[in-house]
C-alpha positions, 0 to 999 in steps of 0.5 A: 500500500505504501509503495502505491502511495509513493508512486502516486505522489511521484506521478503527480509531481511529474505531471504538476511540476512541468505545468507549474513551471510553464505557468510561471513563464506564460504571458500575463494579460499585457503580453509579457511573460511573468517574472520569475519568483526570485531574480538577481542579475548583474551586468557590466556597462560598456563605456562609449568611445567618448568616455572610454575610461568609464566603468560601471554596472547595473543590477536588478533584483526581484522577489515576491512583492519587491523589485530593485534596480541599481546603476553605478558608473565610475571614473567620470572625473571630467563630469563632476557635478553633472546630472546623468540620465538612466534609461531602460529599454528607452524609457526614463528611469531617473537621473543621478549626479556625478560626485566629486570623486567621479562616481554616479549612482542610482537606486530604485526600490519598490519598497520605498514607493519608487517606480522600478522598471520590469527587467527581462533578458534582453532589456537595455540600460543606457547612461547619457548626459542631459545633452544626449552623449552616451556614457555607457550601456549594457544588456541584461 
């Protein structure tokens, strides 16, 4: 009897496991795939020719009920005090000011009531000056 119960549980898991995994990636009503339950992605940002010394990265974290997006660019001494624009997939996320040490940082966290873009594989991140000069970019 016990072996029949174990076999039934294993059989149910084999059927329901793939179905639940498929449901987690099916498009929502807006045509986009549902985000996985927990995501922690980090990408390097590549410097443009105009700002070849710039280094940076972007990070996206998502879990049930919370999302966070961070961007940091360093080695921007020539832009001290300048505001930079951060975009994801062409949409504005926010601005950040270059510090006296040549570092600019932006953090958006939904727990703080801030708008956080939905990041998926293939999403692009760009950092530009307010006049439109590209500083760095990357793709998740």
